[in-house]
N, C-alpha and C positions, 0 to 999 in steps of 0.2 A: 655633419656627419664627417667621420674620418674617411681617408682613402680618397681625396679629391683627384680631379684630372680624369684622364681617359679610363683609369681603372676604378672609378667610383661606382658604387651602387646607383643606378640611375633609373629615371622614370620619364616616360614622354608625356608630361602633363604637369598639372598644378601640384603644389605640395600636399601633403597629407594631414588629416588630423584624426584624433581618436574617433572611432565609430564602431558600432555594434557589429556590423557585417563588413569585413574587409575581404575587401577581395584578396691457416688451415686449409684443408681440402674442402671443395665445395661439393654438396651432394648432387644428385641428378636432378637439376632444377625443374626442368619442364614436367618431369614425371610427378615431382613432389607437389608443384603448384596445381598441376592438373587434378591430382587426387584431392588435395584440399578443397579445391573449388568445387569438384563434382560432389563431395560428401556434404558441403554446406548447401549447395544447390538442391540436393535431393531431399534435404530436410526442410525446404521451402525457406531458407534464409540467403541473405546476400553472401557471395563468396568471401571467405576469410583466408588469410595467408600467415604464415610464420616468417619472422625475420631470418632464421636460419635457411629455410627453404629458398628465399630470396638470394642467398649468398652473402647475408650480412653477418659479420662477426657478432656473437652474443656472449655476453659476460655478466656476473653479478656485480652491480655497482660500478659501472664504467666510468672512467675519469672524465671530468668536464673539460672540453677544449676551449670553450668560450661561452660567454652569457651576455644577454641583452634583456630588454624589457619591451614587450609588445603591448601598447595600450589600445584599449577598446572602451566604448562608452555605450550605455543603453539609452541614453537621452541626448544624443548629438554633441556631447562634449561637456555638459555641465558637471557630470561625475564621470571621472576617469578611473577605468577599472585596470589596474596593473597585472599583466600576465608574464611574469619572468620566463625566460627561455634558457635552458642549459644544454648546449650542443655537446653531445658525446661521440659523434660519428661523422666523418667526411670520407666516403668510400666509393666503390664502384661495384655495379652488379651487371650481369649479362642482360642485354636488351630483349632478346627473343621470347624468353618465357613469360616475362610480365607483359610485354606488348600483346602476346597471343591471348593470355588470360583476360586482359582488359579490353580486347578488341581494338587495340590501338596500332596494329601492324601497319596499315595503310597509313595512318596519321603520322607515325614516326618514321616512315619509309626513308625520307631524305636524310635521316640520321644514320642509317645502315652503313657499315664500313668505316665509321669515324672513330669506333671504340665503344667501350662499355658505358652504360649509363652512370651518372654521377649521383650519389645520395647523401643527404645530410639529415641525420637523425638527432632528435633532441626531446627533452622533457619539457612539458609546457604546463605551468601551473597557474590557476586562477587565485591570485592572491588579493582580490578585491571583495566586495561585499555583495555584489550582484552577479548574476548569471552572465557568462562571457560567451561570445560567439566570434572569436577571432577568424577573419578571413585571410588564409595564410598563402594565397596565390600570389600575392606581391612581395613575398620574401624571394630575394634573387641573389644569384651569384654575380658578382661584379664583372662586367665585360670590358674588353679593350675595344678600341675602334676597328673598322674594317682595314684601315691602313696598316695598323700593328698587326692585325690577324694576317693579312695577305704578305706581309714582309716575313712573317714567321719568326719575329722576334721573341727573346726568352720571356717576356712579360705577356705575351699573347695566350689567352686561355682557350681560344677556339683550337680544335685540333687540325692537323694538317689535312688538306684535301677538301676542307669545306668550301662550298660554293657561295657566292654572294647572296643568293636568294635564301639559302638555308641559314646563312649568318644573320640575315635581317629578320627571318622569322623565329628563329630559335635562341639566337645569342645576344640580342641587342634590343632589350635586356634579355637576360637568361632567367625566365620565370619557370617555376615547377611544371612538369609534364604531367605528374600524377601525384598522388598522396596516399599514404598508409596511416592508420591511427588505431589506437585501442578503443576508440569510440568511433560513431558514424561519421563519415567525411563526405562532403558534397562536391559538386563540379568546381566550386570556387576554392577547394580545400578548406572549407570552413568546418570548424568543429565546435560542439557546445560543451562548455565546462562549467560546472557548478563551483560556488565558492569553495576554495580549499581543496578542490580535485585537481590532481596532476594526471596527464595523459603522455603516452609516448606517441611521437609523429616522425614518419620518415617521408621527406619529400625528395622526388626523383627529378633529376635535371639532365640536360643533354650531356653527351660526352664532352670532357675538356682535355686539354693537354696536360701531360704529366707536370706537376708543379709542387713545390714544397708546401704551399698553403693556397687558400682561396679566401677572398673577401665576401662576406655574405650578410644580408641584412634587409632592411626596408628602407626605401628612399625617405630621407628627411627625418628619420626616427633613430636608427641605430645601425652601426655595421661593426663587424668583428672579423679579425683575421684569424682563420681556422687552419691548423696544420692537417694534412691528410693522415687518416688513421682513426683509431678509436673503435667503439662498439656500441651497441644498445643493450639494455638489460632484457632479460626474457620476459617480454610483456604479454606473451599469450598470443591469442588470435588477433590479427590486424585486419581491418576493413580497408578496402582500396577503392579509389576513384580517380578517373581522368581529370586533370584540372585545366579549366578554360582560363587563358591569360586574362588578367583585369583589364577593363577598359581604362586606358591611361589618356584618353583624348578629351574626357569631360573636363570642362573649365579652362581649355586651352583656347 
């Protein structure tokens, strides 16, 4: 994988292999999100959100910032199902509206005061012949070491004022806090995609220091350098879930 050293996408455990389950002005966000969630809940459905209500820029046919391939397998690696990823957004959204709607305010409390949440939006396509169930919770933003963070050097991605305990919990590695998708998404940020189907996914990460680009990807598989900016296409209603970090201790 590219981007070695302290700034590499990293994992606290063994290497990975393909597997079926892997782990403008802004509108009044809180009101818009609350109204959307209330309407969906009153109809007996899981709450849904719109990218625009989150504070994400929406355009038709957004430019691709970077691409990679996320491999899964329905049979433990005999058949590998390729899932191309085309990233179109690296941006920021306010924390409070989404945290309140997802019931994550207490869980994300250590991140308060560190800035807006970071989002990575992309199109994910199942280019294989079998159904795919990519577990996107191990897609991470590359993190620098605590020494680099504490020194406040230009290469540090952690924001100023972060404590060591918060750094260890949220930034090393920086796994997604939540995910939104045009299809159902579970607590491991896993989505089900039929052959030939393309879905839009927005992964939500902790606040980061201002930077020209971030390195993002999966340990041992791919990493791409992504400039800040971009947008997502108008994908309609997005389903959301809090993501549980993957267990990276297995096999160590």
